[in-house]
C-alpha positions as CSV (number, residue, x, y, z in Angstrom):
1,M,146.3,158.7,120.1
2,T,147.4,155.7,118.2
3,P,144.6,153.4,117.1
4,T,144.8,149.8,118.2
5,L,142.9,146.7,117.4
6,R,140.9,145.0,120.1
7,P,138.8,141.8,120.2
8,R,135.5,142.0,118.4
9,A,132.3,140.6,120.0
10,V,130.9,139.2,116.8
11,P,133.3,138.2,114.0
12,L,133.0,139.7,110.5
13,E,132.3,137.5,107.6
14,P,135.6,136.7,105.8
15,K,136.2,138.5,102.5
16,A,139.9,137.9,102.3
17,V,142.7,135.7,103.8
18,V,146.3,136.8,104.3
19,A,149.4,134.8,105.0
20,L,152.6,136.5,106.3
21,G,156.2,135.3,106.1
22,A,156.6,131.5,106.3
23,V,152.8,130.9,106.2
24,A,152.6,132.4,102.6
25,P,154.1,129.4,100.8
26,V,151.7,127.1,102.8
27,L,148.7,129.2,101.6
28,A,150.1,129.1,98.1
29,R,150.3,125.3,98.2
30,R,146.8,125.0,99.5
31,L,145.4,127.3,96.8
32,A,147.4,125.5,94.1
33,G,146.1,122.1,95.3
34,G,142.4,123.2,95.3
35,P,139.8,123.4,92.6
36,V,140.5,125.6,89.6
37,E,137.1,127.2,90.3
38,R,138.4,128.5,93.7
39,L,141.3,130.2,92.0
40,A,139.0,131.7,89.4
41,S,136.9,133.4,92.2
42,L,139.8,135.0,94.0
43,S,142.0,138.0,93.4
44,F,145.5,138.2,94.8
45,V,148.1,140.6,96.1
46,R,151.6,139.4,96.6
47,T,154.6,141.2,98.1
48,P,157.8,139.7,99.5
49,E,156.2,139.7,102.9
50,L,152.7,138.3,102.2
51,L,150.1,136.6,100.1
52,L,146.6,137.9,100.2
53,A,143.5,136.4,98.5
54,V,140.2,138.3,98.2
55,G,137.0,136.6,97.3
56,P,133.9,134.8,98.6
57,A,134.1,133.3,102.1
58,D,133.6,129.7,100.8
59,A,136.5,130.0,98.5
60,L,139.0,131.1,101.2
61,P,141.0,128.1,102.3
62,W,141.9,127.4,105.9
63,V,145.6,127.3,106.8
64,P,147.1,127.5,110.3
65,G,148.5,130.9,110.9
66,V,146.5,132.9,108.4
67,I,144.5,136.0,109.2
68,Y,141.0,136.4,107.8
69,L,139.8,139.8,106.9
70,G,136.3,141.2,106.5
71,H,134.4,144.5,106.6
72,G,131.3,146.0,108.1
73,A,128.3,147.0,105.9
74,A,128.9,150.7,106.6
75,H,132.6,150.6,105.6
76,P,133.3,148.2,102.7
77,G,136.5,150.1,101.8
78,L,138.5,148.9,104.8
79,L,139.0,145.2,105.5
80,L,140.0,144.4,109.1
81,P,140.9,141.1,110.9
82,T,137.5,139.4,111.3
83,T,138.0,139.0,115.1
84,K,139.3,142.5,115.8
85,E,137.9,146.0,115.7
86,P,139.6,149.4,115.9
87,S,139.7,151.5,119.0
88,V,138.5,154.4,117.0
89,P,135.5,154.7,114.6
90,V,136.2,152.8,111.4
91,F,135.4,155.8,109.1
92,L,138.1,157.9,111.0
93,L,140.6,155.1,110.7
94,E,140.0,154.6,107.0
95,R,140.3,158.4,106.4
96,A,143.6,158.6,108.3
97,L,145.0,155.5,106.5
98,R,144.0,157.0,103.1
99,K,145.6,160.3,103.9
100,R,148.8,158.8,105.2
101,L,149.2,156.3,102.3
102,G,148.1,158.8,99.6
103,V,145.4,156.3,98.4
104,P,142.2,158.3,97.9
105,T,140.1,155.4,96.5
106,G,140.0,151.6,96.3
107,P,139.8,149.1,99.1
108,L,142.4,148.8,101.8
109,A,143.3,145.9,104.1
110,L,144.5,146.6,107.6
111,V,146.2,143.3,108.3
112,E,147.7,144.3,111.6
113,P,148.8,147.6,113.1
114,G,151.5,148.9,110.9
115,L,150.6,146.8,107.9
116,V,148.1,148.2,105.4
117,V,147.7,146.7,101.9
118,P,146.0,148.7,99.1
119,L,143.8,146.2,97.2
120,A,143.0,148.2,94.0
121,R,145.6,146.2,91.9
122,A,144.7,142.8,93.2
123,T,145.0,140.4,90.2
124,R,143.4,137.1,89.2
125,L,145.8,134.1,88.9
126,G,145.3,130.7,87.4
127,V,146.8,127.4,88.6
128,D,149.6,128.0,86.0
129,A,150.7,131.0,88.1
130,F,151.9,128.6,90.8
131,R,155.3,126.9,90.3
132,E,157.6,124.8,92.3
133,G,160.6,126.7,93.7
134,T,163.6,125.3,95.5
135,G,161.8,123.3,98.2
136,A,158.8,125.7,98.6
137,L,155.9,126.7,96.4
138,T,156.0,130.3,95.4
139,L,154.0,132.6,93.2
140,R,155.5,134.1,90.0
141,S,156.1,137.8,90.4
142,T,153.0,139.9,89.8
143,A,152.6,143.7,89.9
144,A,151.4,144.4,93.4
145,P,151.4,147.5,95.5
146,S,153.8,147.7,98.5
147,P,152.2,147.5,101.8
148,G,152.1,150.7,103.8
149,A,152.3,151.4,107.4
150,L,149.8,153.0,109.8
């Protein structure tokens, strides 16, 4: 049985925001244009495919097309889309993901089926970490884990 994500009756409180593909530079611009205090309260994971920010709900900006992630009180080690829940118990899903990815500890983010991001090496970035690229705002390279697949 392959786990799926289905609509959740009550959304989780956001603990992270993730932008995929073309939405990532938009999120980067929003973060760069916001208060320095916001950046100071967030940790980031960046890969070629995504930009993920972890922090307090009030520091997570709204951008069209992003996915907000949260976790239940009983399972803080696995962030899920705030409006989705897995078709299997969360503890079983988390255990399977850890085994498949070889990540025994540290928080994980299941962004969507097939896209899991280990968050243990999320880093803090200041406004100076953002720079203008060729027509799009990008983040300078940071050491970040590669996303894994479910």
